[in-house]
N, C-alpha and C positions, 0 to 999 in steps of 0.2 A: 305975568311970566316974566320972571330975569333969565335974562337971555349970559350964558359962560363968555367969560373971553374963549379963546379957539385960538389953538396954536398951532402952528406949521406944523404939519408930524414930518416934514425932509428935516427943518432947523431941529428942531426936535431930538430925529433922528442922530445925525452930526455933531449935538453937542454930549449926549450919551453919550459915543463913540470918542469923542475929544475926553470928553472929563473920566471915562476905562482909559484909555491911554496915558490920561495925566496921573491917576491912580499908582496903574503900575511902576510908570517910571518912579517914583516917587518909590513905591515900594522895593523896587532893584536897587536904586542909590540909598536904600538903606537897611537893606537884605541885609548885608554881609556887617556891618556893622552892629544890628541886631544877632547873627549869631553869634558875634564876638562877646557882644553881654550875655548873652546866654550860655553860652559854654561857660567860660570867666566864672558867674553865678553860680554854677553846675559844679563851680568844682571848686570855687568853694566853699558853696554848701553841703558836697556831698552827694546830692539830689538830680537820677536820672535826668540827663536835658532833655529827654520826651516828655517831662514830668513838667518839668517848667516850662514849656512850649507849648504843649495840651493844657495844661489843668491851670498852671500861676496865670503864665502870659498873657490869655483871653483875660480875665475878671478888668485890669487896671486899665486894659486896653479895647472896652466896651462905652461908650459914652450910654448904652441904648439902656447899661442898670438902673440911672436913675433916674428915667423916664420912669420906666417897667415897678422903680417901687414909689412912684407917686401916683400910675393908675391902680399900682393893688392897695395902697391905705386905703383909699375909698372902701372898699368892701363892700361892691355889688356884683353883681352876674355879669353884667355886662363890660367893667372897668376888667374885673379881671379876666374874662375873654381877650379882650385890647391887652393884654401887661404878655398873657400868654403869645396870642399873637405875631405881639413888638418881640419876643425874648426868640420864639420860631423863626421868626423873617430874621431874623439878623444872625443866628445861627447858620439858617440857611446862605445867604449871603455870602457870609463871612467864609463856611464851609466850601464854597464853588468859590469863591474870589480869591482863596487864600492860597488853596486848593492849584488852583490856574496856576497863578504866580509860582508856587514852591513847584510845581512839576515840571514848566517853563526850564526854573533856573536847573533843578541835574537835568533836563536833557539839553541847554546849551553846556551845560559848564560839565556832560557828560560823566557826572558825579554819582560813586555807587550807591542802590538803594535797599535802606536798610528796615523799611517801617512797611515791611507787608500786611504785617499781624493788628501794627494799628490804625493803618488804616483799612483793610478789611472790620476790622469794631467800628470804629467811625462811619462805616459805609450802613453795616447795618443797622446801629442805631437810628442813625437815621431813615432807614428806609420803616423802621417797627411804626418812632415817636410821626413820622410823615405819613405814613398810611391810616393812624389811626387817627390824625388831627387835619386831614383831607377833605371824610367830612362827616364832621362837625360845625356846626355855628358858634356854636357855648362846650366849656370843658368845667369839667366835675373834677372832685376832687382826687379822686380816684387813681385817676391821668398823672398827674401833678405826684401821686403818691409812687405810680408808674416810673415816673420821667425818671424820678431822685433815685428809685429802688432799681434800674438799672444802670448807670453811674458808677455803683461802688460791683456793682457783677459785673459789666465790662470791662474794666479795669483788672478787678480779674485775673476776666479771660486772657486780657494780656498780657496781664503776666506770665499767664500757664504757658498762653503760647509761647513769649519771647524766653519765658528762664523753664521754666522747666522739659517742653519737648522740643524747645531750642529753632525752634520757629522765625526769620528774621521778615 
């Protein structure tokens, strides 16, 4: 019988809180220059800043993509499931932490909120995919097709809500 090293729970908690505070501090320091860069890129390319922020920017900023591709290249059910779990976990953490920092900045700086339709759509997608994947241990191809189908469908819904219905 092999014994595992057990860390002190209070130290792990303190370390986790300190790392979260450090990450929040780094995000707060780099948030303004990143917003300026996204705004300048949006102006230069005539692409709406929402699409750059929520579609293009997450792709290069996620290191999880490389590990997900390595897992997926093995072409086994177990590794495909690990790939999906890796992506799902990354999206969940990103949505939770990024939105918390973003909402904190909006609140602290008393900024005008104009993203209700986008946030509603993101929340709906997370609830749909989260409820389906919470009760599974392996993931079939139909779930991947559903996830891919939701993306353009909800992009269209954001466009309709924002530009046709005028809801911000």
